[in-house]
N, C-alpha and C positions, 0 to 999 in steps of 0.2 A: 379609901383612905389608907394612907401609908402607916405602917406600924413600925416599931422600934427594931424589928429584926430585918426590915427591908434594907438592901443595898442600893445606893444611888450611883449610877454610872453616867458621868457627863461626857457625852461624846461629841467630838468635832471634826468634820471633814475638811475644814479649811486649814491649809498648811500654815501659812502666814499668821492667820488669826490665832490658831492655837498656840504658835509659838511666842507671840508678843502680847496678845490682848485677853486670851480665855480666862486667865485667873483673875484679872481686873474685872472683866465683863461679868462674870458669874460669881464675883466675890459675895454680893449680898444674898444671892440665892443659896449659895452654898453654907453661908453662916446660919441662915434660917434652918437648913437642914441639920447642921452640927448642933444647934441648940436643942434639937428633937432627938439628939444621940444618934444621928446618922452621919457617917463619914464618907462623903462622895469620893468616887474614884474618878480622876480626871484622864481621860485618854483619847487619843486621835486615831482615825483610821491611817494605815500604813502608807498607802500608795496615793499620792497627790497628783500623779501624772493626769493630763487630760483624759478623762474617762466618763462613764455615764452611770446613771442610778443603779441599773442591774449589776454592773461590774463591782460597783462600790459595795452593794448589798452582799455580794458573794464573798467579798473580803471580810465583812462582818461575820458572815455566817461561818467563815474559817477560823476567826480569832476569837468570837465572843465568848463561846463555851470555856475556852481556856482562861479567858480574862476573869469570868465570874466564879469558875470553879464548880462547886456543889450546885445543884439544881433543886435543892430541897425547898428553897423560898425563892420565889421569882423576884426580880428586881425591878427598880424604876430606873428609866433611862431619860436623861435630860439631853436633847439633840438640838444642836443649833444650826440654822440656816438649811443648806441641801441635805444635810446628814438626817434631818427629820424625815425627808422622803425616802431615804435609803433604809431607815429604820422601819418605816411603814411597809415598804417592799420585803424587807427581811421578816417581819412579823407575819404578813398576808401570804407570802409565796415560799418562803424558806424555813418555816417552822419556828420563827423566833418567839412565837407566844409561849413556847415550852419554857423559855427563860426570862420572859418579860411581863409584868404585870401592869405597869403603868408606863405609858410613853408621853413625856411632856416635851413639846417642840417650841422652840424660841425662834421667832423671825423665820419661819419656814413657809415658802410660798406655796401652799396647797393648791391655791386657785390659779396658779401661773403668775408670771411676772411682766407688768408693763414694760420695765426696762428691758428685759429680754426680748419682748416682741419688737421693741424699737431698734435694738441692735440687729435683730433678725432682718427686718424690713429696711435697714439703714437710713432710719429717720432721726438718727442721733449722732453726735460727734463721738466716733468709736474710739479715738484716742483718749477723750475726756473721761470715758467710763470704763474701757477695758483695762488700761493702766491702773487705776486706783482698785478696781475690783479684784486684780490679780495681786497687786503688790500690798494692799491693805488686807483684803479678806483671804487671798490665797487660792481663789477659785479660778480655774483657767477659763477664758472666754468661750471656748468650745463646749465647756461643760455647762457654762451659765446659760447659754443660748438654749440648751435642753429644757429651761424652766419656762419656755413661752407658754401662753394660755392654752393653746390647741393640744400641745403634748400633755399638759397637766390635766386637761379635761379627759383625754383617754386614759391616762394614769389613774384618775379617781374612779373610772368607769370599771376597771379591771383589778385594781389594788384595793380590795375591801377590808374594812376594819375586821379583826378578830373579835369575836363576841366575849371572849374571856380576857381581854385586855381593855384598860381605861385609857382613853386619849384626852390630851389637854393641849390647847395651842395658845401661845401667847406672842403678841406682836406689840410694836411701840411706835411712837412718832416722836420727831425731835424738830425743833425750830432751828432756823439756820445757824444761830450762835453756838448751838450744841453739837453741830454736824462737824466731822473731821473735815479739814480743809479740802482734802481730795474728793470728798463726797458732796460737797456744796453744789456742784453742777448738776449732778443726778438728782439730788433732792429738789432743786429748783425745777429741773426738767419734768419729774413726775407732777409736781403741783401744778405746773403751766400748761402741760399738754395732755394729761389723762383727762377723760371726758368729765366735763364739769358736774354731771349728776351722779358721778362714781366717787367714793370716798377717796381723796388724794393724799391724805396725811401719810407720812413715810418716814422711815429710819435712815433714808439716804440711798436705799436700795429697794426695799419692798414697801408697798403701800399697806395700810391697815386692812383693807378688805381682801387683799392677797393671802393673808397669812391665816384666815379663818378655815 
C-alpha cells in the first residue's frame, strides 16, 4: 500500500502523447492520488528518437536519481505504454529498485503486441498503422516493432521482477465509437485477425491479454 509520504512519478516515453494527451489521459488517476495527499510529478524521457528498451532504460538511470532527489523513501512510478518495459528493465538490471517501491504500468504490452507482430510480418497496411502510432502516440515504427511477441518472451525470461518492488498492470478496451479516428483501423484489425480463442478486446493498439 502507498503511504502519505510516497511520491508518485508519472513517466511517459511517448513524445507526442506526453505533449498533447498525458494530462488528460491520466487526469482521473492523478486526482485519486491527490485526494490521498500525493502530488504526482509528470515527466517524460528526454530522447524520443528511434531507439530500444535498453537505451531508454539507460536514459532513465541517468535522470531518475536527480528527478526524485532524496532516496530516504522509495517512490511509486506510473509508466504508460512502452515506458513500463523501460522501467521493468531499469529496476531489474540497473538498480532501479533502490529508488522505486511500486511500479504501475498502464497499457504496457508485457506479453508482446499482435499489432507489432503484424507489422513485422507485413500482414497489415503499414501506412494505416505506422502513421497514427507515430503521430498520436509518438512512438517510432522501428521502436514499436521491438514489442513483438518473440522479443517480449525473451525479455520476460531475462528481466525478472525485483523481490522488493510491487508490480501492478492496468489495461483497457474501447468500443469503436470511443477510439480515436486514427486508431479505428488498428482496433478493428486486432478484433478481426487475432486468433479467435485469444482475448481480442483492445484499446486501439494493445489487446487486454497483452498487458498482463
